[in-house]
C-alpha positions in Angstrom: -25.6 40.2 -71.4 -29.0 41.9 -71.1 -29.6 43.3 -67.6 -33.2 42.0 -67.5 -32.0 38.5 -68.3 -29.5 38.5 -65.4 -32.2 39.8 -63.0 -34.6 37.0 -64.1 -31.9 34.3 -63.6 -31.2 35.7 -60.1 -34.9 35.7 -59.1 -35.4 32.2 -60.4 -32.3 31.0 -58.5 -33.4 32.6 -55.3 -36.9 31.1 -55.6 -35.5 27.7 -56.3 -33.2 28.0 -53.3 -36.0 29.0 -51.0 -38.2 26.1 -52.3 -35.4 23.5 -51.8 -34.4 24.7 -48.3 -38.1 24.8 -47.2 -38.6 21.2 -48.4 -35.4 20.0 -46.7 -36.4 21.8 -43.4 -39.9 20.4 -43.3 -38.5 16.9 -44.1 -36.0 17.0 -41.3 -38.4 18.6 -38.8 -40.8 15.6 -39.3 -38.0 13.1 -38.5 -37.1 14.8 -35.2 -40.6 14.3 -33.7 -40.3 11.7 -30.9 -42.5 8.7 -31.3 -44.1 6.8 -28.5 -41.5 5.4 -26.1 -41.2 1.7 -26.6 -39.6 -0.3 -23.9 -40.1 -2.5 -20.8 -40.8 -1.4 -17.3 -38.1 -2.6 -14.9 -37.4 -2.0 -11.2 -34.8 0.6 -10.3 -33.7 2.0 -6.9 -35.6 5.2 -6.0 -32.7 6.2 -3.6 -29.3 4.9 -2.6 -29.6 1.5 -0.8 -26.7 0.4 1.4 -25.8 -3.1 2.4 -28.1 -4.6 5.0 -31.2 -2.5 4.1 -34.5 -4.2 3.7 -36.3 -3.0 0.5 -39.6 -1.4 1.1 -42.2 0.0 -1.4 -40.8 3.5 -1.4 -37.2 2.3 -2.0 -37.9 1.2 -5.6 -39.8 2.4 -8.7 -40.7 1.1 -12.1 -39.1 2.9 -15.0 -39.7 2.4 -18.8 -36.3 1.5 -20.4 -35.6 0.6 -24.1 -35.4 -3.2 -24.5 -31.8 -3.2 -25.7 -30.5 -1.4 -22.6 -31.9 -3.9 -20.0 -29.7 -6.5 -18.3 -31.0 -10.1 -18.8 -31.6 -10.5 -15.1 -33.5 -7.3 -14.6 -36.5 -7.6 -12.3 -39.8 -6.4 -13.8 -42.1 -6.4 -10.8 -41.6 -4.4 -7.6 -43.3 -7.2 -5.6 -40.4 -9.5 -6.4 -37.9 -7.4 -4.5 -40.0 -6.2 -1.5 -38.8 -7.3 1.9 -35.5 -8.6 0.5 -32.2 -7.6 1.9 -29.5 -5.7 0.0 -26.1 -7.5 -0.2 -24.3 -5.1 -2.6 -24.9 -1.3 -2.6 -27.4 0.0 -5.1 -27.2 3.6 -6.3 -30.3 5.6 -7.0 -31.5 4.9 -10.5 -29.6 1.6 -10.8 -31.3 -1.6 -11.8 -32.2 -3.8 -8.9 -30.7 -7.1 -9.8 -31.1 -10.5 -8.1 -27.3 -10.6 -7.6 -27.5 -7.5 -5.4 -30.2 -8.9 -3.2 -30.3 -11.6 -0.5 -32.4 -14.7 -1.2 -36.1 -14.5 -0.7 -37.1 -14.7 3.0 -33.5 -14.6 4.0 -33.9 -11.3 5.8 -31.5 -8.4 5.7 
């Protein structure tokens, strides 16, 4: 075969490979961009809460969690848990659930 013909085939193959890999890279790069976080704000413990503690404002925080990861009974407003007693231990970052709290106005 003619040497010039082989060289031309190699250059065309290299250019085509670069073009395809660049297109794939830019396509995948665009898909990895995080979109806006969609979820629901729920109440979680800001620190470890042991049995008998009364919950104060600095004991809980609101965190944005994806909707599918939230328990059905999760509390969504911090005011719903303030001044309630803890009847089951709650670790920092765990959901504050009604089943872990004493009834309203029941004390600690």
